[in-house]
C-alpha positions in Angstrom: -173.9 75.9 -82.4 -177.1 75.1 -84.0 -180.1 73.1 -82.2 -179.5 71.1 -84.8 -176.0 70.0 -83.9 -176.8 70.3 -80.2 -179.4 67.7 -81.2 -177.6 65.3 -82.9 -174.9 65.7 -80.4 -176.9 64.2 -78.2 -178.0 61.1 -79.9 -175.1 60.2 -80.8 -173.3 60.6 -77.2 -176.3 58.8 -76.1 -176.3 55.8 -78.0 -174.5 52.3 -77.9 -172.1 51.6 -79.5 -168.5 49.7 -78.3 -166.1 47.5 -80.5 -167.6 45.4 -82.4 -171.5 47.1 -81.7 -171.3 50.0 -84.1 -174.7 49.5 -85.9 -176.9 51.8 -84.1 -174.2 55.1 -84.3 -174.0 53.8 -88.7 -178.2 54.0 -88.1 -177.6 57.6 -87.0 -174.9 58.5 -89.4 -177.0 57.1 -92.6 -180.3 58.3 -91.6 -178.6 61.9 -91.3 -176.9 61.8 -95.0 -178.0 58.9 -97.0 -181.5 61.8 -98.6 -178.4 63.4 -100.8 -174.9 61.7 -100.0 -175.4 58.0 -100.9 -174.2 55.1 -98.2 -172.1 52.1 -98.5 -170.1 49.7 -96.2 -167.7 47.3 -95.4 -167.7 44.2 -94.7 -166.8 44.9 -91.0 -169.6 47.7 -90.5 -167.8 50.7 -91.7 -170.6 53.3 -92.9 -169.1 55.5 -95.8 -171.4 57.8 -97.6 -170.1 59.7 -100.6 -171.0 63.7 -101.6 -169.6 63.9 -105.2 -168.3 68.1 -106.4 -167.1 69.1 -109.3 -164.0 66.4 -110.4 -163.9 62.6 -109.1 -160.9 63.6 -108.1 -159.2 64.1 -105.9 -161.4 61.8 -103.0 -161.2 63.3 -99.9 -161.7 61.2 -97.1 -163.3 62.6 -93.3 -163.1 60.1 -90.7 -163.8 59.8 -88.0 -164.9 56.3 -85.5 -168.2 55.7 -84.2 -167.1 52.8 -81.5 -166.7 54.4 -78.3 -164.7 52.0 -75.3 -166.5 49.7 -72.9 -166.6 45.7 -71.8 -167.5 42.4 -73.3 -169.1 39.5 -70.9 -166.2 37.2 -69.8 -168.7 35.6 -67.6 -171.5 34.8 -65.0 -170.4 33.8 -62.0 -173.0 31.0 -60.1 -173.4 33.4 -57.5 -175.0 35.3 -60.7 -172.3 38.0 -60.8 -171.0 39.2 -64.4 -166.9 39.6 -64.2 -166.2 41.0 -68.1 -163.3 41.9 -70.3 -162.4 45.4 -71.5 -162.9 46.7 -75.5 -160.4 50.0 -75.5 -157.9 51.8 -73.6 -159.2 52.0 -70.0 -157.8 52.6 -66.3 -159.4 51.0 -63.4 -158.7 52.9 -60.9 -161.6 55.0 -63.4 -164.0 51.8 -62.9 -165.7 51.6 -59.6 -169.0 51.8 -58.4 -170.1 53.3 -62.2 -173.2 52.0 -63.9 -173.2 50.0 -66.8 -175.7 48.6 -69.2 -175.2 45.0 -70.4 -176.8 44.5 -73.8 -178.7 40.8 -74.3 -180.7 39.1 -76.7 -183.2 40.2 -74.1 -182.3 44.3 -74.0 -180.5 46.2 -71.3 -180.2 45.6 -67.7 -178.3 47.6 -65.6 -175.5 47.0 -63.3 -172.9 48.6 -60.6 -169.2 48.0 -60.6 -168.2 47.0 -58.2 -165.1 45.2 -55.6 -164.3 44.3 -52.1 -165.3 47.2 -50.0 -163.3 49.1 -48.0 -164.3 47.6 -44.6 -162.9 44.6 -45.0 -159.4 45.8 -46.8 -155.9 45.3 -45.0 -154.1 48.6 -44.8 -151.8 47.5 -47.8 -154.6 46.7 -50.1 -156.2 49.6 -48.9 -153.3 52.1 -50.8 -153.6 49.8 -54.2 -155.2 50.6 -56.9 -157.9 47.8 -57.4 -157.7 45.2 -60.2 -160.0 44.4 -63.2 -159.7 41.1 -62.6 -160.8 41.6 -59.2 -163.6 43.4 -60.2 -167.2 42.0 -61.0 -170.4 43.8 -62.1 -173.2 43.3 -59.9 -177.4 43.2 -61.9 -178.7 42.3 -59.4 -179.4 38.6 -60.0 -180.0 36.0 -57.2 -177.7 33.3 -59.1 -176.5 32.5 -62.8 -179.5 30.5 -63.9 -181.2 33.7 -62.8 -178.9 35.7 -64.7 -178.4 34.0 -67.3 -182.3 32.2 -68.3 -184.4 35.5 -66.7 -182.4 38.0 -67.8 -180.9 36.8 -70.5 -177.1 38.0 -69.8 -174.2 36.0 -71.7 -170.5 35.7 -72.1 -169.8 38.0 -75.5 -172.6 40.6 -74.6 -172.0 43.9 -74.5 -171.5 46.7 -71.7 -171.5 50.5 -71.9 -171.4 52.9 -69.1 -174.5 54.8 -68.3 -174.3 58.2 -68.7 -177.0 60.6 -70.4 -176.1 64.0 -72.3 -176.1 67.1 -70.4 -176.0 70.9 -71.5 -173.8 71.9 -68.3 -174.5 75.3 -66.5 -171.8 77.3 -68.8 -174.0 76.6 -71.8 -170.4 76.1 -74.1 -169.5 73.1 -72.2 -171.2 69.8 -73.4 -170.6 66.0 -70.8 -171.7 62.7 -72.1 -170.1 59.4 -73.0 -168.1 58.5 -75.8 -167.1 62.0 -76.9 -164.3 60.1 -78.0 -164.4 60.3 -80.5 -169.3 60.5 -81.2 -167.5 64.4 -82.3 -165.7 63.0 -84.9 -168.5 61.7 -86.3 -170.8 65.0 -85.9 -168.3 66.6 -87.4 -168.0 64.2 -90.7 -172.2 64.9 -90.6 -172.4 68.3 -90.7 -169.2 69.0 -92.8 -171.0 66.5 -95.5 -174.4 69.4 -94.9 -172.7 72.0 -94.9 -171.7 71.6 -98.3 -173.8 70.0 -99.9 -175.2 72.9 -101.8 -172.3 74.2 -103.0 -169.4 73.1 -105.9 -165.9 71.6 -104.1 -163.3 71.1 -106.3 -163.3 67.3 -104.9 -165.2 63.7 -104.3 -166.2 63.4 -100.5 -166.7 60.5 -98.3 -167.4 61.0 -94.7 -166.5 57.7 -93.3 -167.9 56.1 -89.9 -165.1 53.8 -89.1 -165.4 50.6 -86.8 -163.4 48.9 -83.9 -160.8 52.1 -83.8 -160.6 51.4 -79.4 -159.2 47.8 -80.5 -156.8 48.7 -83.3 -157.8 51.0 -85.9 -159.3 48.5 -87.3 -162.3 49.9 -89.5 -160.1 52.6 -91.0 -157.9 50.1 -93.0 -160.9 48.2 -94.7 -162.6 51.8 -95.1 -160.0 53.3 -96.8 -159.6 50.3 -99.3 -163.4 51.7 -100.5 -162.6 55.0 -100.9 -159.7 54.6 -101.6 -158.4 58.0 -100.2 -156.3 60.8 -102.3 -156.0 62.5 -98.7 -157.3 62.4 -95.7 -159.2 64.4 -92.8 -159.3 62.1 -89.8 -161.3 63.6 -87.0 -160.9 63.2 -83.5 -160.0 64.3 -79.6 -157.2 66.1 -78.0 -156.4 65.3 -74.5 -157.2 68.8 -73.0 -154.7 69.8 -70.1 -156.7 72.4 -68.8 -157.7 69.7 -65.2 -155.4 69.6 -62.2 -152.3 68.0 -62.5 -151.6 67.5 -66.4 -148.3 69.7 -66.8 -148.2 72.1 -69.9 -146.1 70.0 -71.4 -148.1 67.3 -70.7 -151.0 68.7 -72.9 -151.3 72.8 -73.7 -154.8 72.0 -75.3 -157.5 73.7 -73.4 -161.2 74.1 -73.7 -162.0 77.4 -75.7 -158.8 77.9 -77.5 -160.2 76.1 -80.9 -160.2 73.6 -83.1 -156.9 70.7 -82.1 -154.3 70.0 -85.0 -152.1 67.2 -83.8 -148.7 67.8 -85.7 -147.4 64.0 -83.6 -149.8 61.3 -82.3 -148.3 57.4 -81.8 -149.5 56.2 -84.9 -148.9 58.4 -87.8 -146.8 61.9 -88.9 -148.8 64.4 -90.2 -148.0 65.5 -93.9 -146.5 68.6 -93.6 -147.5 70.8 -96.7 -151.4 69.7 -95.1 -150.8 70.4 -91.6 -149.1 73.8 -93.3 -152.7 74.2 -94.6 -154.4 74.1 -92.2 -152.9 76.2 -89.8 -152.6 79.1 -92.3 -156.3 78.9 -93.5 -156.5 79.0 -89.3 -154.9 82.7 -89.2 -156.4 83.4 -92.6 -159.6 82.6 -90.8 -159.6 83.7 -87.7 -160.3 80.5 -86.6 -159.0 79.5 -82.4 -156.5 76.8 -83.5 -153.6 74.4 -81.4 -151.9 72.4 -81.5 -151.2 69.4 -80.2 -148.6 65.8 -79.5 -150.0 62.7 -79.1 -146.9 60.5 -78.2 -148.6 57.3 -76.4 -152.2 56.3 -77.9 -153.5 56.5 -82.2 -156.0 57.3 -84.0 -157.5 56.0 -87.7 -154.5 58.1 -89.3 -152.6 55.6 -88.4 -154.3 52.8 -90.5 -155.3 55.6 -93.0 -152.0 57.0 -94.9 -150.5 53.6 -95.1 -152.7 52.7 -97.3 -151.3 52.2 -100.9 -148.9 54.0 -102.0 -149.5 56.5 -99.6 -152.3 59.3 -98.2 -151.1 63.0 -97.1 -153.0 63.0 -94.1 -153.8 65.2 -91.0 -156.0 64.5 -87.1 -157.9 67.5 -87.0 -159.4 67.3 -83.2 -161.9 69.2 -80.6 -160.6 69.5 -77.4 -162.1 67.2 -74.3 -161.4 67.2 -71.1 -161.5 63.5 -69.5 -161.4 60.6 -72.4 -161.3 57.3 -71.8 -163.8 57.5 -68.5 -167.3 57.8 -68.3 -168.1 60.7 -69.4 -166.1 63.8 -71.2 -166.2 67.2 -71.5 -166.0 69.7 -74.5 -166.9 73.1 -75.7 -169.4 73.4 -78.4 -167.6 77.0 -79.5 -164.5 74.8 -80.1 -166.7 72.3 -82.4 -168.3 74.5 -84.3 -164.3 76.4 -85.1 -163.3 73.3 -85.4 -166.5 72.4 -88.1 -165.2 76.1 -90.0 -161.6 74.3 -90.9 -162.7 71.4 -91.6 -165.2 73.0 -94.5 -162.7 75.4 -95.6 -160.0 73.3 -96.5 -162.6 70.9 -98.4 -163.5 74.0 -101.0 -159.2 73.8 -101.7 -158.4 70.6 -101.7 -158.3 70.6 -105.8 -156.1 68.2 -107.6 -153.7 70.7 -107.7 -152.9 71.1 -104.1 -152.9 68.0 -103.7 -150.3 67.8 -106.1 -148.1 70.2 -104.9 -149.1 67.9 -100.9 -147.8 64.9 -102.4 -145.1 66.6 -103.9 -141.5 66.4 -101.6 
């Protein structure tokens, strides 16, 4: 992995952008691409960059969503504590004692997610997972007036996990928040950079979509801008190489290479497009693995239904601990995924798309 890509991943994972508040992520994407790929936005805020090739068609959409899971201020109690709502899929068990940032009109406010301490719990309460509605965020305010008027906290303010990027002792392992799906945003950027000085038989669109974690919303509106002929959705894949996960639940491993979805909860991939990706991996010697996600969905769920239908495929980087405050990816897996994406973009011409779309 180049230092340039490492710095990009660091910046993307540390920037804050929960659903509905993705502007800072879009600004990074625009900065990286607009010098050679004109950019625009849809009316929800998804950013779309276009890289012209030797032919206007087919239009190849590379979609990675910019939002991360987070929270929103629900209310401030009389004592100055924050009650919060979820933005995206959280498991309540991972929330307690985690630091968060509340982004207010007066600047960021650090808080800690807390609940009733174990010393005061009865035996029955101790055996249960604390529910989110029983948690609160402690921002150190003495009362509601200080929290609202001095700190600037108000209902609707976004709340984001605190988890700085780190290259681990094994330097191939990268720790950070929001890999789902800043890794997809980075891949879209790097794919366009890799192809900007060479001819490719199509027009490429890098789409940083919004509000994926709350219903795949930006994918729908961005598709109306791009009008794609084919879509490669860039995502994370749940790594099953940790204690407690059975092989039939996930056989994906960090270091195992690019991951190709053969099924996910919102879309079945185009079979010929899937086979194309697998064939390229085999011919080029790219480490690869496949995965099935029976619950949950990706932007492919909206994109593949655009117009009369868009052949779509989800291509992913294996990730441990998704939908928590931090996750781990392999730099080598990222590089392998990028190689597959670039190779596919080099061969997706109109004749191949016609073949792919032929039943």
